[in-house]
DSSP file (Angstrom, degrees, kcal/mol; ACC not computed):
  #  RESIDUE AA STRUCTURE BP1 BP2  ACC     N-H-->O    O-->H-N    N-H-->O    O-->H-N    TCO  KAPPA ALPHA  PHI   PSI    X-CA   Y-CA   Z-CA
    1    1 A X              0   0    0      0, 0.0     3,-0.3     0, 0.0    69,-0.1   0.000 360.0 360.0 360.0 168.7    0.9   -4.4    8.1
    2    2 A X     >  +     0   0    0     67,-0.2     4,-1.8     1,-0.2     5,-0.2   0.041 360.0 118.7-107.4  23.5    2.9   -5.0    5.0
    3    3 A X  H  > S+     0   0    0      1,-0.2     4,-1.0     2,-0.2    -1,-0.2   0.874  73.2  56.0 -62.1 -37.7    6.0   -2.8    5.7
    4    4 A X  H >4 S+     0   0    0     -3,-0.3     3,-0.7     1,-0.2     4,-0.4   0.923 108.9  47.0 -60.8 -43.7    8.4   -5.7    5.6
    5    5 A X  H >4 S+     0   0    0      1,-0.2     3,-0.6     2,-0.2    -1,-0.2   0.853 114.0  48.5 -65.3 -34.0    7.3   -6.6    2.1
    6    6 A X  H 3< S+     0   0    0     -4,-1.8    -1,-0.2     1,-0.2    -2,-0.2   0.566  90.4  81.7 -83.9  -8.5    7.5   -3.0    1.0
    7    7 A X  T << S+     0   0    0     -4,-1.0     2,-0.5    -3,-0.7    -1,-0.2   0.770  75.4  81.6 -68.5 -24.6   11.0   -2.4    2.5
    8    8 A X  S X> S-     0   0    0     -3,-0.6     4,-1.6    -4,-0.4     3,-0.7  -0.717  75.5-143.8 -87.9 123.6   12.7   -4.0   -0.5
    9    9 A X  H 3> S+     0   0    0     -2,-0.5     4,-2.2     1,-0.2     5,-0.2   0.841  98.0  56.5 -57.4 -37.2   13.1   -1.6   -3.5
   10   10 A X  H 3> S+     0   0    0      1,-0.2     4,-2.2     2,-0.2    -1,-0.2   0.867 105.5  52.3 -64.6 -33.8   12.5   -4.3   -6.2
   11   11 A X  H <> S+     0   0    0     -3,-0.7     4,-2.3     2,-0.2    -1,-0.2   0.885 108.1  50.4 -68.9 -37.1    9.1   -5.1   -4.6
   12   12 A X  H  X S+     0   0    0     -4,-1.6     4,-2.4     2,-0.2    -2,-0.2   0.892 109.4  51.9 -65.9 -37.8    8.1   -1.5   -4.7
   13   13 A X  H  X S+     0   0    0     -4,-2.2     4,-2.4     2,-0.2    -2,-0.2   0.911 108.1  51.7 -62.9 -41.7    9.1   -1.4   -8.3
   14   14 A X  H  X S+     0   0    0     -4,-2.2     4,-2.6     1,-0.2    -2,-0.2   0.935 110.5  48.0 -60.5 -45.9    6.9   -4.4   -9.0
   15   15 A X  H  X S+     0   0    0     -4,-2.3     4,-1.9     1,-0.2    -1,-0.2   0.901 109.1  54.0 -62.5 -39.6    4.0   -2.7   -7.3
   16   16 A X  H  X S+     0   0    0     -4,-2.4     4,-1.0     1,-0.2    -1,-0.2   0.919 111.7  44.8 -59.6 -43.3    4.6    0.4   -9.3
   17   17 A X  H >X S+     0   0    0     -4,-2.4     4,-1.4     1,-0.2     3,-0.5   0.907 113.5  49.2 -67.2 -41.4    4.4   -1.6  -12.5
   18   18 A X  H 3< S+     0   0    0     -4,-2.6    47,-0.5     1,-0.2    -1,-0.2   0.753 100.8  65.3 -71.7 -22.5    1.3   -3.5  -11.4
   19   19 A X  H 3< S+     0   0    0     -4,-1.9    -1,-0.2    -5,-0.2    -2,-0.2   0.871 102.2  49.6 -63.6 -35.5   -0.4   -0.3  -10.4
   20   20 A X  H << S-     0   0    0     -4,-1.0     2,-0.3    -3,-0.5    -2,-0.2   0.918 134.0 -38.2 -68.9 -44.0   -0.3    0.7  -14.1
   21   21 A X  S  < S-     0   0    0     -4,-1.4    -1,-0.3    42,-0.0    42,-0.1  -0.958  70.9 -77.8-172.9 160.7   -1.8   -2.7  -15.2
   22   22 A X        -     0   0    0     -2,-0.3     2,-0.3    -3,-0.1    42,-0.2  -0.379  51.7-171.2 -68.4 152.0   -1.7   -6.4  -14.4
   23   23 A X  E     -A   63   0A   0     40,-1.9    40,-3.3    -2,-0.0     2,-0.1  -0.969  22.1-117.2-145.0 155.6    1.3   -8.2  -15.8
   24   24 A X  E  >  -A   62   0A   0     -2,-0.3     4,-2.1    38,-0.2    38,-0.2  -0.451  37.5-107.1 -84.0 165.6    2.7  -11.7  -16.2
   25   25 A X  H  > S+     0   0    0     36,-1.0     4,-2.6     1,-0.2     5,-0.2   0.916 121.4  54.8 -58.2 -43.5    5.9  -12.8  -14.5
   26   26 A X  H  > S+     0   0    0      1,-0.2     4,-2.3     2,-0.2    -1,-0.2   0.886 106.7  49.9 -59.7 -40.5    7.7  -12.7  -17.9
   27   27 A X  H  > S+     0   0    0      2,-0.2     4,-2.7     1,-0.2    -1,-0.2   0.907 110.9  49.6 -64.3 -40.9    6.6   -9.1  -18.4
   28   28 A X  H  X S+     0   0    0     -4,-2.1     4,-2.5     2,-0.2     6,-0.3   0.899 109.1  52.1 -65.3 -39.7    7.9   -8.2  -15.0
   29   29 A X  H  X>S+     0   0    0     -4,-2.6     4,-2.2     1,-0.2     5,-0.6   0.942 113.2  44.9 -58.9 -47.9   11.2   -9.9  -15.7
   30   30 A X  H  <5S+     0   0    0     -4,-2.3    -2,-0.2     1,-0.2    -1,-0.2   0.912 116.2  45.9 -63.2 -43.3   11.6   -7.9  -18.9
   31   31 A X  H  <5S+     0   0    0     -4,-2.7    -1,-0.2     1,-0.2    -2,-0.2   0.840 121.2  36.6 -70.7 -33.6   10.6   -4.6  -17.3
   32   32 A X  H  <5S-     0   0    0     -4,-2.5    -1,-0.2    -5,-0.2    -2,-0.2   0.711  94.3-133.7 -93.8 -22.6   12.8   -5.0  -14.2
   33   33 A X  T  <5 +     0   0    0     -4,-2.2     2,-0.2    -5,-0.3    -3,-0.1   0.753  62.8 129.7  71.4  23.0   15.8   -6.7  -15.7
   34   34 A X      < -     0   0    0     -5,-0.6    -1,-0.3    -6,-0.3    -2,-0.1  -0.625  66.0 -91.4-101.5 165.7   15.8   -9.2  -12.8
   35   35 A X     >  -     0   0    0     -2,-0.2     4,-2.6     1,-0.1     5,-0.2  -0.373  33.2-116.3 -72.1 156.4   16.0  -13.0  -13.1
   36   36 A X  H  > S+     0   0    0      1,-0.2     4,-2.7     2,-0.2     5,-0.2   0.920 116.9  50.3 -60.8 -44.2   12.8  -15.0  -13.3
   37   37 A X  H  > S+     0   0    0      1,-0.2     4,-2.1     2,-0.2    -1,-0.2   0.892 111.0  50.6 -61.6 -36.2   13.6  -16.7  -10.0
   38   38 A X  H  > S+     0   0    0      2,-0.2     4,-2.2     1,-0.2    -2,-0.2   0.930 111.9  45.5 -65.3 -45.9   14.3  -13.3   -8.4
   39   39 A X  H  X S+     0   0    0     -4,-2.6     4,-2.7     1,-0.2     5,-0.2   0.918 112.3  52.0 -63.6 -42.8   11.0  -11.8   -9.6
   40   40 A X  H  X S+     0   0    0     -4,-2.7     4,-2.2    -5,-0.2    -1,-0.2   0.890 108.4  51.6 -61.1 -39.2    9.1  -15.0   -8.6
   41   41 A X  H  X S+     0   0    0     -4,-2.1     4,-1.9     2,-0.2    -1,-0.2   0.933 111.5  46.5 -62.9 -46.0   10.6  -14.7   -5.1
   42   42 A X  H  X S+     0   0    0     -4,-2.2     4,-2.5     1,-0.2    -2,-0.2   0.904 111.5  51.8 -63.5 -40.9    9.6  -11.1   -4.7
   43   43 A X  H  X S+     0   0    0     -4,-2.7     4,-2.8     1,-0.2    -1,-0.2   0.879 106.7  53.8 -63.9 -37.1    6.1  -11.9   -6.0
   44   44 A X  H  X S+     0   0    0     -4,-2.2     4,-2.8     2,-0.2    -1,-0.2   0.917 109.6  47.6 -63.4 -42.1    5.7  -14.7   -3.5
   45   45 A X  H  X S+     0   0    0     -4,-1.9     4,-1.8     2,-0.2    -2,-0.2   0.929 114.1  47.1 -63.4 -45.1    6.6  -12.2   -0.6
   46   46 A X  H  <>S+     0   0    0     -4,-2.5     5,-2.4     2,-0.2     6,-0.9   0.890 113.6  48.4 -63.7 -39.3    4.1   -9.7   -2.0
   47   47 A X  H ><5S+     0   0    0     -4,-2.8     3,-1.4     4,-0.2    -2,-0.2   0.925 109.8  51.1 -66.8 -44.5    1.4  -12.4   -2.4
   48   48 A X  H 3<5S+     0   0    0     -4,-2.8    -1,-0.2     1,-0.3    -2,-0.2   0.825 109.2  51.9 -62.0 -31.5    2.0  -13.7    1.2
   49   49 A X  T 3<5S-     0   0    0     -4,-1.8    -1,-0.3    -5,-0.2    -2,-0.2   0.516 116.5-117.9 -81.2  -5.3    1.6  -10.1    2.4
   50   50 A X  T < 5S+     0   0    0     -3,-1.4    19,-0.4    -4,-0.3    -3,-0.2   0.586  82.2 119.6  81.5  10.0   -1.7   -9.8    0.5
   51   51 A X  S   <S+     0   0    0     -5,-2.4    15,-2.9    -6,-0.2     2,-0.3   0.720  73.2  32.2 -83.7 -21.6   -0.4   -7.0   -1.7
   52   52 A X  E     -B   65   0A   0     -6,-0.9     2,-0.3    13,-0.3    13,-0.2  -0.956  65.4-151.8-133.0 154.5   -0.8   -8.8   -5.0
   53   53 A X  E     -B   64   0A   0     11,-2.6    11,-2.1    -2,-0.3     2,-0.4  -0.885  12.8-151.0-118.7 154.6   -3.2  -11.4   -6.3
   54   54 A X  E     -B   63   0A   0     -2,-0.3     2,-0.3     9,-0.2     9,-0.2  -0.959  10.7-175.1-128.1 144.6   -2.5  -14.0   -9.0
   55   55 A X  E     -B   62   0A   0      7,-2.2     7,-3.2    -2,-0.4     2,-0.5  -0.979  25.9-121.1-134.5 151.8   -4.6  -15.7  -11.6
   56   56 A X  E     -B   61   0A   0     -2,-0.3     2,-0.4     5,-0.2     5,-0.2  -0.784  24.0-178.4 -94.8 131.8   -3.8  -18.4  -14.1
   57   57 A X  E >   -B   60   0A   0      3,-3.1     3,-2.4    -2,-0.5     2,-0.4  -0.867  64.0 -64.8-130.0  96.1   -4.2  -17.7  -17.8
   58   58 A X  T 3  S-     0   0    0     -2,-0.4    -1,-0.0     1,-0.3     0, 0.0  -0.483 120.7 -13.2  59.3-114.2   -3.3  -20.8  -19.8
   59   59 A X  T 3  S+     0   0    0     -2,-0.4     2,-0.3    -3,-0.1    -1,-0.3   0.443 124.0  85.1 -94.4  -1.0    0.4  -21.2  -19.1
   60   60 A X  E <   - B   0  57A   0     -3,-2.4    -3,-3.1   -36,-0.0     2,-0.6  -0.738  66.1-141.2-107.9 150.4    0.9  -17.7  -17.6
   61   61 A X  E     - B   0  56A   0     -2,-0.3   -36,-1.0    -5,-0.2     2,-0.5  -0.946  21.2-157.7-104.0 124.4    0.5  -16.4  -14.1
   62   62 A X  E     -AB  24  55A   0     -7,-3.2    -7,-2.2    -2,-0.6     2,-0.3  -0.899   6.5-158.4-108.2 128.1   -1.0  -12.9  -14.2
   63   63 A X  E     +AB  23  54A   0    -40,-3.3   -40,-1.9    -2,-0.5     2,-0.3  -0.795  12.5 175.7-108.8 147.5   -0.4  -10.6  -11.2
   64   64 A X  E     - B   0  53A   0    -11,-2.1   -11,-2.6    -2,-0.3     2,-0.2  -0.976  35.1 -97.1-144.1 157.1   -2.4   -7.5  -10.1
   65   65 A X  E     - B   0  52A   0    -47,-0.5     2,-0.6    -2,-0.3   -13,-0.3  -0.491  23.5-147.6 -73.8 141.2   -2.2   -5.2   -7.1
   66   66 A X     >  -     0   0    0    -15,-2.9     4,-0.5    -2,-0.2     3,-0.4  -0.958  10.5-164.7-104.5 111.7   -4.6   -5.7   -4.2
   67   67 A X  H  >  +     0   0    0     -2,-0.6     4,-1.7     1,-0.2     3,-0.4   0.709  69.0  83.6 -74.8 -19.4   -5.4   -2.3   -2.8
   68   68 A X  H  > S+     0   0    0      1,-0.3     4,-1.4     2,-0.2     3,-0.4   0.898  91.6  45.9 -56.0 -48.2   -6.9   -3.3    0.5
   69   69 A X  H  > S+     0   0    0     -3,-0.4     4,-1.8   -19,-0.4    -1,-0.3   0.843 110.1  56.1 -64.0 -29.7   -3.6   -3.7    2.4
   70   70 A X  H  X S+     0   0    0     -4,-0.5     4,-2.6    -3,-0.4    -1,-0.2   0.825 101.5  56.8 -70.4 -30.1   -2.4   -0.4    1.0
   71   71 A X  H  X S+     0   0    0     -4,-1.7     4,-2.5    -3,-0.4    -1,-0.2   0.902 105.7  51.5 -64.1 -40.8   -5.5    1.3    2.4
   72   72 A X  H  X S+     0   0    0     -4,-1.4     4,-1.9     2,-0.2    -2,-0.2   0.914 111.5  46.3 -61.7 -43.7   -4.4    0.0    5.9
   73   73 A X  H  X S+     0   0    0     -4,-1.8     4,-2.1     2,-0.2    -2,-0.2   0.915 111.3  52.2 -65.0 -43.2   -0.9    1.5    5.4
   74   74 A X  H  X S+     0   0    0     -4,-2.6     4,-1.2     1,-0.2    -2,-0.2   0.908 108.9  50.2 -59.6 -43.0   -2.4    4.8    4.1
   75   75 A X  H  X S+     0   0    0     -4,-2.5     4,-0.5     1,-0.2     3,-0.3   0.892 110.0  50.5 -63.0 -39.8   -4.6    5.0    7.2
   76   76 A X  H  < S+     0   0    0     -4,-1.9     3,-0.4     1,-0.2     4,-0.4   0.868 112.2  47.5 -66.2 -35.8   -1.6    4.3    9.5
   77   77 A X  H >X S+     0   0    0     -4,-2.1     4,-2.1     1,-0.2     3,-0.8   0.683  88.0  89.4 -78.7 -18.3    0.4    7.1    7.7
   78   78 A X  H 3X S+     0   0    0     -4,-1.2     4,-2.1    -3,-0.3    -1,-0.2   0.871  85.5  49.4 -52.5 -47.8   -2.4    9.7    7.9
   79   79 A X  H 3X S+     0   0    0     -4,-0.5     4,-2.0    -3,-0.4    -1,-0.3   0.857 110.7  51.7 -63.0 -31.4   -1.4   11.2   11.3
   80   80 A X  H <> S+     0   0    0     -3,-0.8     4,-2.6    -4,-0.4    -1,-0.2   0.881 107.4  51.9 -71.0 -37.6    2.2   11.5   10.1
   81   81 A X  H  X S+     0   0    0     -4,-2.1     4,-2.6     2,-0.2    -2,-0.2   0.910 109.7  50.1 -63.0 -40.6    1.1   13.3    7.0
   82   82 A X  H  X S+     0   0    0     -4,-2.1     4,-2.4    -5,-0.2    -2,-0.2   0.908 110.3  50.5 -63.3 -40.6   -0.9   15.8    9.1
   83   83 A X  H  X S+     0   0    0     -4,-2.0     4,-2.2     2,-0.2    -2,-0.2   0.936 112.3  46.2 -62.1 -46.3    2.2   16.3   11.4
   84   84 A X  H  X S+     0   0    0     -4,-2.6     4,-2.7     1,-0.2    -2,-0.2   0.894 110.7  53.3 -63.5 -39.6    4.4   17.0    8.4
   85   85 A X  H  X S+     0   0    0     -4,-2.6     4,-2.6     2,-0.2    -1,-0.2   0.916 108.9  49.0 -62.7 -42.9    1.8   19.3    6.9
   86   86 A X  H  X S+     0   0    0     -4,-2.4     4,-2.4     2,-0.2    -1,-0.2   0.914 111.9  49.5 -62.2 -41.9    1.6   21.3   10.2
   87   87 A X  H  X S+     0   0    0     -4,-2.2     4,-2.3     1,-0.2    -2,-0.2   0.917 112.5  46.6 -64.1 -42.4    5.4   21.6   10.2
   88   88 A X  H  X S+     0   0    0     -4,-2.7     4,-2.6     2,-0.2    -1,-0.2   0.878 111.2  52.1 -67.5 -37.0    5.6   22.7    6.6
   89   89 A X  H  X S+     0   0    0     -4,-2.6     4,-2.4    -5,-0.2    -2,-0.2   0.911 110.4  48.7 -62.8 -41.9    2.8   25.3    7.3
   90   90 A X  H  X S+     0   0    0     -4,-2.4     4,-2.4     2,-0.2    -2,-0.2   0.900 111.8  49.1 -65.1 -40.7    4.8   26.6   10.2
   91   91 A X  H  X S+     0   0    0     -4,-2.3     4,-2.8     2,-0.2     5,-0.2   0.925 110.6  50.6 -63.3 -44.1    7.9   26.8    8.1
   92   92 A X  H  X S+     0   0    0     -4,-2.6     4,-2.1     1,-0.2    -2,-0.2   0.911 111.4  47.9 -60.3 -43.2    6.0   28.6    5.4
   93   93 A X  H  X S+     0   0    0     -4,-2.4     4,-1.8     2,-0.2    -1,-0.2   0.903 112.0  50.2 -64.3 -41.2    4.6   31.1    7.9
   94   94 A X  H  X S+     0   0    0     -4,-2.4     4,-1.6     1,-0.2    -2,-0.2   0.922 111.5  47.5 -62.2 -45.2    8.1   31.7    9.4
   95   95 A X  H  X S+     0   0    0     -4,-2.8     4,-1.1     1,-0.2    -1,-0.2   0.863 109.3  54.3 -66.2 -35.1    9.6   32.3    6.0
   96   96 A X  H  < S+     0   0    0     -4,-2.1    -1,-0.2    -5,-0.2    -2,-0.2   0.855 106.2  52.7 -66.7 -34.5    6.8   34.7    5.1
   97   97 A X  H  < S+     0   0    0     -4,-1.8    -1,-0.2     1,-0.2    -2,-0.2   0.873 112.3  44.7 -66.4 -37.7    7.5   36.7    8.3
   98   98 A X  H  <        0   0    0     -4,-1.6    -1,-0.2     1,-0.2    -2,-0.2   0.667 360.0 360.0 -80.0 -16.2   11.2   37.0    7.3
   99   99 A X     <        0   0    0     -4,-1.1    -1,-0.2    -5,-0.2    -2,-0.2   0.473 360.0 360.0 -79.2 360.0   10.4   37.9    3.7
């Protein structure tokens, strides 16, 4: 799983930006306010985890999100979401009884 790559807030910000549309390293630097070497380091971690793909366009590297690893994470989280939903349903029922 890709939890280690997602643990760093700047990497999550990069994924949020790439979710909107693919971007070059320079665009990510401008949007994040981080240094180019810093953004490149985060992109390398995301790429190694399989979370982003890169393509070359002339002199630029263009990055985009790869959704497949996120599907795996989503599947792993599904039972926890069901657990939270049951807890919230129980809380709602309890509050309705007291209301």
